[in-house]
OpenMM code with the backbone's topology and positions (N, CA, C; nanometers):
from openmm import Vec3, app, unit

residues = "MET GLU LYS LYS LYS VAL ARG LEU THR LEU THR VAL PRO GLU GLU MET ALA GLU ALA ALA GLU LYS LEU LYS ASN GLU ILE PHE TYR ASN LYS SER TYR ALA GLU ILE TYR ARG GLU LEU ILE LYS ILE GLY LEU LYS GLU MET GLU LYS LYS MET GLU LYS".split()
positions = [
    Vec3(8.8630, 10.8031, 11.3190),
    Vec3(8.9294, 10.8846, 11.2724),
    Vec3(9.0866, 10.7560, 11.1755),
    Vec3(9.0694, 10.8655, 11.1382),
    Vec3(9.1360, 10.7858, 10.9780),
    Vec3(9.2732, 10.8146, 10.9953),
    Vec3(9.3870, 10.7001, 10.9922),
    Vec3(9.5034, 10.7654, 11.0099),
    Vec3(9.5840, 10.7834, 10.9183),
    Vec3(9.6594, 10.8625, 10.9595),
    Vec3(9.7523, 10.9766, 10.9028),
    Vec3(9.8778, 10.8550, 10.7920),
    Vec3(9.8519, 10.9448, 10.6252),
    Vec3(9.8827, 10.8884, 10.5624),
    Vec3(10.0428, 10.8935, 10.4744),
    Vec3(10.1127, 10.8818, 10.4607),
    Vec3(10.2483, 10.9802, 10.3919),
    Vec3(10.2496, 10.8998, 10.2310),
    Vec3(10.2995, 11.0518, 10.1485),
    Vec3(10.3434, 11.0371, 10.0541),
    Vec3(10.4676, 10.9431, 10.0000),
    Vec3(10.4711, 10.8642, 9.9404),
    Vec3(10.6023, 10.7949, 9.8939),
    Vec3(10.6512, 10.8142, 9.7198),
    Vec3(10.7956, 10.8349, 9.6841),
    Vec3(10.7407, 10.8188, 9.5944),
    Vec3(10.8625, 10.6228, 9.4976),
    Vec3(10.7829, 10.6169, 9.4449),
    Vec3(10.8214, 10.4623, 9.4348),
    Vec3(10.9035, 10.4488, 9.2894),
    Vec3(11.0573, 10.3784, 9.2691),
    Vec3(11.0778, 10.3798, 9.1212),
    Vec3(11.0774, 10.2215, 9.1830),
    Vec3(11.0897, 10.1401, 9.0105),
    Vec3(11.0637, 10.0402, 9.0534),
    Vec3(11.1695, 9.9875, 8.9124),
    Vec3(11.1961, 9.9120, 8.8993),
    Vec3(11.2227, 9.8319, 8.7605),
    Vec3(11.0852, 9.7994, 8.7281),
    Vec3(11.1947, 9.8215, 8.5930),
    Vec3(11.0606, 9.8089, 8.4784),
    Vec3(10.9510, 9.6968, 8.4723),
    Vec3(11.0331, 9.5354, 8.4676),
    Vec3(10.9565, 9.4505, 8.5179),
    Vec3(10.8474, 9.3986, 8.6242),
    Vec3(10.9208, 9.4839, 8.7651),
    Vec3(10.7872, 9.5115, 8.8085),
    Vec3(10.6322, 9.5895, 8.7535),
    Vec3(10.7027, 9.6978, 8.7541),
    Vec3(10.6280, 9.7845, 8.6427),
    Vec3(10.5319, 9.6915, 8.5696),
    Vec3(10.5413, 9.5939, 8.4818),
    Vec3(10.5191, 9.4477, 8.3689),
    Vec3(10.4160, 9.3940, 8.4523),
    Vec3(10.4766, 9.3487, 8.5908),
    Vec3(10.3917, 9.2566, 8.6837),
    Vec3(10.2887, 9.3085, 8.6994),
    Vec3(10.2813, 9.4536, 8.8070),
    Vec3(10.2048, 9.5202, 8.8510),
    Vec3(10.0551, 9.5804, 8.7164),
    Vec3(10.0850, 9.5624, 8.6507),
    Vec3(10.0444, 9.6218, 8.4536),
    Vec3(9.9147, 9.5043, 8.4857),
    Vec3(10.0389, 9.3888, 8.4990),
    Vec3(9.9432, 9.2681, 8.4963),
    Vec3(9.8685, 9.2593, 8.5931),
    Vec3(9.8943, 9.2599, 8.6800),
    Vec3(9.7814, 9.2348, 8.8267),
    Vec3(9.7055, 9.3215, 8.7846),
    Vec3(9.6726, 9.4711, 8.7239),
    Vec3(9.5935, 9.5790, 8.7019),
    Vec3(9.5163, 9.5295, 8.6369),
    Vec3(9.5258, 9.4799, 8.5164),
    Vec3(9.4101, 9.3977, 8.4030),
    Vec3(9.3391, 9.2854, 8.4852),
    Vec3(9.4330, 9.2145, 8.5318),
    Vec3(9.3750, 9.0121, 8.5935),
    Vec3(9.2881, 9.0881, 8.7111),
    Vec3(9.3404, 9.1651, 8.8025),
    Vec3(9.2872, 9.1130, 8.9629),
    Vec3(9.2063, 9.2353, 8.9330),
    Vec3(9.3361, 9.3646, 8.9872),
    Vec3(9.2808, 9.5049, 9.0394),
    Vec3(9.2103, 9.5737, 8.9130),
    Vec3(9.1365, 9.5269, 8.8351),
    Vec3(9.1099, 9.6282, 8.7163),
    Vec3(9.0238, 9.7619, 8.7296),
    Vec3(8.9486, 9.6978, 8.8308),
    Vec3(8.8656, 9.8370, 8.9316),
    Vec3(8.9711, 9.9244, 9.0303),
    Vec3(9.0614, 9.8402, 9.0715),
    Vec3(9.1656, 10.0329, 9.1363),
    Vec3(9.2704, 10.1044, 9.1381),
    Vec3(9.3031, 10.1599, 9.1447),
    Vec3(9.4109, 10.2400, 9.0911),
    Vec3(9.5598, 10.1895, 9.1248),
    Vec3(9.6387, 10.2571, 9.0721),
    Vec3(9.7607, 10.2100, 9.0630),
    Vec3(9.8527, 10.2126, 9.2107),
    Vec3(9.8072, 10.2984, 9.2775),
    Vec3(9.8154, 10.3509, 9.4422),
    Vec3(9.7451, 10.2190, 9.4925),
    Vec3(9.6559, 10.2165, 9.4541),
    Vec3(9.5725, 10.0474, 9.5600),
    Vec3(9.6749, 9.9460, 9.5303),
    Vec3(9.6945, 9.9390, 9.4501),
    Vec3(9.8069, 9.7370, 9.4042),
    Vec3(9.9116, 9.7829, 9.4554),
    Vec3(9.9799, 9.8749, 9.4363),
    Vec3(10.1302, 9.9147, 9.5181),
    Vec3(10.1124, 9.9059, 9.6759),
    Vec3(10.0008, 9.9569, 9.7526),
    Vec3(9.9876, 9.9616, 9.8918),
    Vec3(9.9740, 9.7837, 9.9097),
    Vec3(9.8939, 9.7552, 9.8224),
    Vec3(9.8150, 9.5861, 9.8968),
    Vec3(10.0216, 9.5076, 9.8280),
    Vec3(10.0451, 9.5696, 9.7295),
    Vec3(10.2158, 9.4433, 9.7456),
    Vec3(10.2464, 9.4218, 9.8813),
    Vec3(10.3004, 9.6138, 9.8679),
    Vec3(10.3653, 9.6022, 10.0099),
    Vec3(10.3044, 9.5513, 10.1371),
    Vec3(10.1631, 9.5334, 10.1591),
    Vec3(10.0933, 9.4712, 10.2682),
    Vec3(10.1582, 9.3884, 10.2766),
    Vec3(10.1346, 9.2711, 10.1363),
    Vec3(10.1608, 9.1182, 10.1596),
    Vec3(10.2922, 9.1147, 10.1949),
    Vec3(10.3301, 9.2268, 10.0696),
    Vec3(10.5029, 9.1665, 10.1531),
    Vec3(10.5497, 9.1913, 10.3030),
    Vec3(10.5052, 9.3088, 10.3904),
    Vec3(10.5236, 9.3375, 10.5022),
    Vec3(10.4679, 9.2165, 10.5938),
    Vec3(10.3542, 9.1543, 10.5671),
    Vec3(10.2920, 9.0173, 10.6492),
    Vec3(10.4388, 8.9259, 10.6620),
    Vec3(10.4577, 8.9275, 10.4734),
    Vec3(10.5569, 8.7763, 10.4840),
    Vec3(10.6669, 8.8561, 10.5423),
    Vec3(10.7493, 8.9096, 10.5545),
    Vec3(10.8666, 8.9627, 10.5714),
    Vec3(10.8957, 8.9461, 10.7957),
    Vec3(10.7104, 8.9896, 10.8232),
    Vec3(10.6961, 8.9470, 10.9660),
    Vec3(10.7213, 8.7810, 10.9773),
    Vec3(10.6180, 8.6573, 10.8539),
    Vec3(10.6622, 8.5482, 10.9224),
    Vec3(10.7640, 8.5014, 10.9391),
    Vec3(10.8759, 8.5407, 10.8065),
    Vec3(11.0578, 8.4973, 10.8555),
    Vec3(11.0707, 8.5593, 10.9428),
    Vec3(11.1064, 8.6721, 11.0127),
    Vec3(11.1534, 8.7143, 11.1145),
    Vec3(11.0934, 8.5806, 11.2507),
    Vec3(10.9889, 8.5770, 11.1783),
    Vec3(10.9415, 8.5190, 11.3853),
    Vec3(10.9885, 8.3714, 11.3942),
    Vec3(11.0776, 8.3318, 11.2809),
    Vec3(11.1551, 8.1903, 11.2676),
    Vec3(11.2484, 8.2175, 11.2948),
] * unit.nanometer
topology = app.Topology()
chain = topology.addChain("A")
for resn in residues:
    res = topology.addResidue(resn, chain)
    for name in ("N", "CA", "C"):
        topology.addAtom(name, app.Element.getBySymbol(name[0]), res)
C-alpha cells in the first residue's frame, strides 16, 4: 500500500533554485523538480538526524 502524501508549497531563495537547476541539468536530468526537492529534503533530514544523535 502506498503511503499517504502531503502537498507542500516551497519557496526558496533564488540561489537555491539555481543550485537545483544545476543539479537537474547534471544529475537529475530525467527527473521532475518535485523529485529533486524530495531527494534533497530526504538527504537533509538524514543529516539532521545524524547531528541530533551526537
